[in-house]
N, C-alpha and C positions, 0 to 999 in steps of 0.2 A: 605200651601198645597192647590193645585188646584185639584178639582175633575172633571174628564171628563167622560161623559157618552154618548154613542152612542145608536141610535135606528133606526128602519126603514128597517132593512135588511129583506131578504126573498127569496122566489123562484119566478122567473119570466121567461117567455118565451123569446127567442131571438127576438129582435126588440121592446121589451117592455120597460117600464120605472119604476124607483123606486126613492124615495127621502129619503135620509138618514138625520138624525138630530143628532146634537151633542151639548150638553149643558156643559158649564164649569162654575165652581164657581169662586167667587172673585169679589171684588168691582170695579176692573179696567178692566173688560172684554173688554170694548170698545178699549183698547189699546193693547189687545192681538193679536199676529200673530197666526192664526189658520190654520191647514192643515189637509188634508186627505191623508192617505197612504193605501196601500193594500198589502196583501201577499197571494199568491196562494200556494197550497201544493207543496213542493219541490222547490219553487222559492224564490228568495230574496225579501225583502220588496221593494215596488215600490212607488215612489211619484205619487200622483194623482192630487192634487190641493191645493192651498193655497190662503189665503186672509189676507191682513194686515189691520191696523187701518184706512187707507185711502181708504179702499175698493178696493185697487189694487189687481188683481188676477193673478195667474200663474197656468199653467196646464202641466201635463205630456203629452208627444207627443201622447201616445196611446189613450188619452181621449179627446183631443182637438176637439172642434166642437160638442161633444156629451154630455159632462158633464158640469155643471155650479155650481160653489161654490158661496154662498151668506151668509150674516150674518144679524142677527137682534139683535142689542145690547140691546134693551129693554128686550128681552127675554133671553139674554146671550146664544144665540144659533147660530150655523153655520149649513148650509144646503148643501147637495150635491145632486143636481138634476141630475139623470142619465137617459139619453135617448138613444134610438137605442142600447140597450144592446146586447152584444155578449157573446157567451159561454166563451170566453177568459177573460171576466170581472169577472168571478167567482173567489171569494177570500174572505178572511176576511178583512173588511175595518176598519181601525183604525183612530180615530180622535186624533189630537195632539195639545197641547197648548204651546205657547211661551209667557209667561206673560211679558217678557222684550222687546218683539217686535223686536227681532233680525232677525227672519226669517231664521236662520241657525241652531239653536239648539232648540229642542222641549223637554221641561223638564217634561211634563205631558202627559200621554197617557190614552186613554180609554181601555176598555176590548175587544173591537172589536165587530163587527156585521157581520154575515155571509150573503153574497150575492151569490146566485146561479142562473145562467142563463142556461136554458135548450135549447137544439137545436131542 
C-alpha cells in the first residue's frame, strides 16, 4: 500500500505563485510515475501534469508554460510549481502515484489540497 500526501495549497491572488508538494511512501519511489490532477466544483477531474522515472514530463494544455512538475527521489517528493495563477486554476489538487510506472493508471491518490485564486 502506497500512501500519498499533498501539501502546500492555499489562497493566492491572480498572478501569484504557489508550490504544491506530494510525498509518496515505498522503497521504489524513484520508479513511480507521478501525476497531479485537479477538480473544480461542478467540473470533471482534469489532468494537470505528470513525471516519470526518467524525469520526462507532460502537461495539460491549460497549464503549459505556467506550471512545472519536478521530483526529488531522495525525499520521495513530487512538486508542482504554479506560476501566473488564474482564478480558473481554483480547484482541489490531487497527487496520484503509479508504482508500476505505466503512466496510464494511477492506483494511489492523496486526499487533495485546496488551491484558491482570487481575482
